[in-house]
C-alpha positions in Angstrom: -65.1 -16.9 50.3 -63.8 -13.7 52.0 -60.6 -14.3 54.0 -60.2 -12.0 57.1 -56.6 -10.9 57.2 -54.9 -9.6 60.4 -53.5 -6.1 59.9 -50.5 -6.8 62.2 -49.6 -10.1 60.5 -49.7 -8.1 57.2 -47.4 -5.4 58.4 -45.0 -7.9 60.1 -43.7 -8.8 56.6 -40.8 -6.5 55.5 -41.8 -6.5 51.9 -45.3 -5.4 52.7 -43.9 -2.6 55.0 -41.7 -1.5 52.1 -44.8 -1.5 49.8 -46.7 0.7 52.3 -43.7 3.1 52.4 -43.6 3.3 48.6 -47.2 4.3 48.5 -46.9 7.1 51.1 -46.3 9.7 48.4 -48.3 8.5 45.4 -50.6 5.8 44.0 -48.9 3.2 41.9 -49.8 0.2 39.7 -48.7 -3.3 40.6 -46.1 -3.2 37.8 -44.5 0.0 39.1 -44.6 -1.4 42.7 -43.0 -4.7 41.5 -40.2 -2.9 39.7 -38.9 -1.7 43.1 -38.3 -5.3 44.3 -36.1 -8.2 43.2 -39.0 -10.7 43.4 -41.3 -12.0 40.8 -44.4 -9.9 40.0 -46.8 -12.6 41.2 -45.1 -12.5 44.6 -45.6 -8.7 44.8 -49.2 -9.2 43.6 -49.8 -11.6 46.5 -48.4 -9.0 49.0 -50.8 -6.4 47.4 -53.7 -8.8 47.8 -53.0 -9.3 51.5 -52.6 -5.6 52.1 -55.9 -4.9 50.2 -57.7 -7.7 52.1 -56.8 -6.2 55.4 -57.9 -2.8 54.1 -54.5 -1.1 54.4 -54.6 -0.5 50.6 -57.4 0.5 48.3 -57.6 -0.1 44.6 -58.7 2.4 42.0 -59.4 1.6 38.4 -58.1 4.2 35.9 -58.7 3.0 32.4 -57.0 -0.3 32.0 -54.7 0.2 35.0 -55.4 -0.5 38.7 -53.7 1.9 41.1 -53.0 1.1 44.7 -53.0 3.7 47.4 -53.0 3.8 51.2 -56.2 3.6 53.1 -55.6 6.5 55.4 -58.5 5.7 57.7 -57.3 2.1 58.3 -53.7 3.4 58.8 -55.0 5.9 61.3 -56.8 3.1 63.2 -53.6 1.1 63.4 -51.7 4.2 64.6 -54.3 4.9 67.3 -54.0 1.3 68.5 -50.2 1.5 68.7 -50.0 4.9 70.3 -50.4 3.8 74.0 -47.7 1.2 73.5 -45.4 3.8 72.0 -45.9 6.1 75.0 -45.1 3.2 77.4 -41.9 2.4 75.6 -40.9 6.1 75.4 -41.3 6.4 79.1 -39.2 3.2 79.7 -36.5 4.5 77.4 -36.5 7.9 79.1 -36.1 6.2 82.5 -33.3 4.0 81.2 -31.6 7.1 79.9 -31.9 8.8 83.3 -30.4 5.7 85.0 -27.5 5.6 82.5 -26.8 9.4 83.0 -26.9 8.9 86.8 -24.6 6.0 86.6 -22.1 7.9 84.3 -22.1 10.9 86.6 -21.1 8.8 89.6 -18.0 7.5 87.8 
């Protein structure tokens, strides 16, 4: 049975976000990834499974080792979805900054 994972639920978890950050520079095995956390390796493996199921990570077999790396296409899809919201919040913060500056200049 194939479980359909939600990308945003996956990245809501701080450990999974940390895993994604670790993999921004290079591919790593589950063992190397797990060595960066104070949790049991099966826990990290479960996080890797979730990230792989929602296609944020890809697996690549090299000999006996399985390497995990970011799926750039899926990451780009997520970024494209978030971009309009980022622009909205940037505009709101810029307006707030203008109001604060205006308020301070009146003092």
